[in-house]
N, C-alpha and C positions, 0 to 999 in steps of 0.2 A: 674545400680545405681537401690539400694534397694529402694522400695515404699515407699513413703511419707520423704524421703531424699531429702531436697532442693539442688542444684547444680545452682552455677554461673561461667560461664564459663568468661574468663576475655584475654580479645586481641587475642586471637586463639579461633575462635567457635567452636565447635560441632555440627555442622550440623545435623538434622537428630536425633539426641540424644533427650531423656526427662529435657533436663535442665530449667530451669526454667526464667535465664537470661541471657544474654551476654553483657559484658560490655567491652566495646572495644572502637576503633577511628571509626569517621564518615569520611570512607574511601574516598568517593568524597572529602569531606573536605579537607583531607591533601593533596591529588593530587592538589587541589587549592594554598593552602601552598606552597608545593615546587614549582607549577608554579608561584608565587608572587616572589617566592626567585631567580627563573631564570631569572625571566624578570629583575628583578634588577642586576643580576649578570652581562648579557649580557647589559644592560642598553637602555636608551633610543635611542640611538641613534645608536643601532647595524642592520648592513644591513644585518643579518642574524645567525645561530647558528646550533651548534646539539647539541642533548643531548639524552645520554645513561642512560636508566632506569635499575638497576641490580633487576632481577627478578627470586624468589625461583623459579625451576622447578620440583619441589615434590608441592608445594601448588594446589590445588584442587578449592577451593572456588576463589569467585568473587572478593576480598580485592584487587589484585594486579590488574584486570583490571578497578576496579572505579577508583584506584590510578592513574592511566593512562588517566581514561578518564577525571578526575579533573586537570589534566597537560596540557593535550592538549586543554581543551575548555579554560582554564584560558589564553595559549601562543596564541590562535586566537583573544578571546576577547582583549588583551592588547597589543598585535603585532601585528595589522589585516594586517599591511604591509612589516611585518619583515617575510622571510620564515625560520623556525625554524626548525628542523627533530626531531621529537621523536623516538626513536628506545630503542627496548628491548635487552639483555642480556642472555640468561638462566646461573644461577649459579648452579653447582653442589652442593650439600647438602651431597651426601650420604654415601663421607668418613670424617675420620679427619681434611685430609686436602684437600680436595674438592674444598670447597669454595675458600681456598688461591690461590691453583694452576688455580681454572677457573677466577677469578681476575686479579694476575698475566698476564696471557694471553691477557686479555682488555689491563693491563697499558703498557703491550710490544707490544704491536700492533702500526703499523707505522703511522697508519690513528687514533691517538686519537680523541675523543669527546671534544667538548669545557668543557661542564657539563658533570658529573655525579651523576645519583641519588640513592644514597642507601635506601635501603627499610625495614632494621630491624639492629639489632645491628650485630649483625657477618657479616654482609657486607661491614657497616661500618667501624669494626677495621680493616677486611682486606685490604679495597680499602686504606684507609689511610697508614696503612706499608706498602700498595706496593709502594704508592706513593714515598713514603720514600727511599722505597728500591733500585726502581731503578730511582732516581733521576726526577720523576715527579710532586714535587710539585711545584706549579703555572704554570706548564704547562698544568694541568689540573684541574678544578676546581671541588670539590667536596661539595656535600649536604649528609647530615650523617644522622640517626635516633636516637635517644634515647641520653638520658645525663650521661653516665656511667662518672666516672672520667676520664679513659682515653679519651672517648671522648671529655670530657669537656679539657683534655689537649691538645689536637690534633686541636680544634677549638681556643683556646688563640694563640697557633702557628702558626696557618691558614694555617695549613696543609688541615684541612676542614674548607670550606666555612665558615658554618654554619651548624646548626643540629635542628632539629624539636624534639620536644617529647611529651609525653601525658604529663597529668596533672594528677601525680601519684597517689598526697593526694586524687582529685576528686573520683580517679578509686577506689581507696579504699573505700572513704564515700560512693559512690553508690553501692558496691558489699554490702556492712555492711546493705543499707537501704532494698536491693533488699531482702536479708534474712529476716530481721525484717517485711517488709511489708509481706512477703508468710510466717511466721510464724504468723502473726495475723490474716489475711483475707485469707489464701487457694493458693492466687495468686500475682502475680508481672508484673511489666513490660517486656516484654521479651526480648527487648531490651534496652542500654540506654550508648550514646556518651557523650564520654568522651573529655574536650577540649583539645587542641594542641598549643603548642606555640614556638616561634623559636628563636634560642641561639646563636646568633652571639660572635665575639673577647670581646666584651667589660660585655657580660651578663657572659660568660663564666669565665673571670679572676675574676670576685664578685662571683661568687657562689662557682668557687676554694677556695677562700679566707675565705670563712664560715664553709669551711670542717675542 
């Protein structure tokens, strides 16, 4: 980065760089959002459950760990007498089809979890497509990430139980705000957290009708 040129990173931070601001999720809060939806899916009378979180094996930052912490602590608080296991599965993203293959192997396993949690758009798309391809829709419930048209379509058809997405309008506004602050004062906040919101079937149908 040339000296004097302000840089704002979005969604994925560049730790150790000279960027002025990072605009992205509060990952612990995002984990809490997933945790509350897991509680909703398991139900108040649940006597146990298993959750599998798909994680990118190439990510070296702490974001995924914070999401997992938020999920586990929320489940402990909301379902103190219900044994819910939260495990992770590493997804290989090195090749063009490696994510699909990793997630396919999970869906073909005889011991499927009750709920699969996807932390990015690619894993979400691969998971719901694999559920369709291998007749696992309804057998395992999937929580996705982001609100692309194809993901909304999967939620509307109940292939995905729900998806969580960042407020992209707020994200763009924060980026502009950070750049303007830096231009005016020479500094800005190092981190700005954006809101996230849950999209279930009714909301997905409404959003698709507006497109």
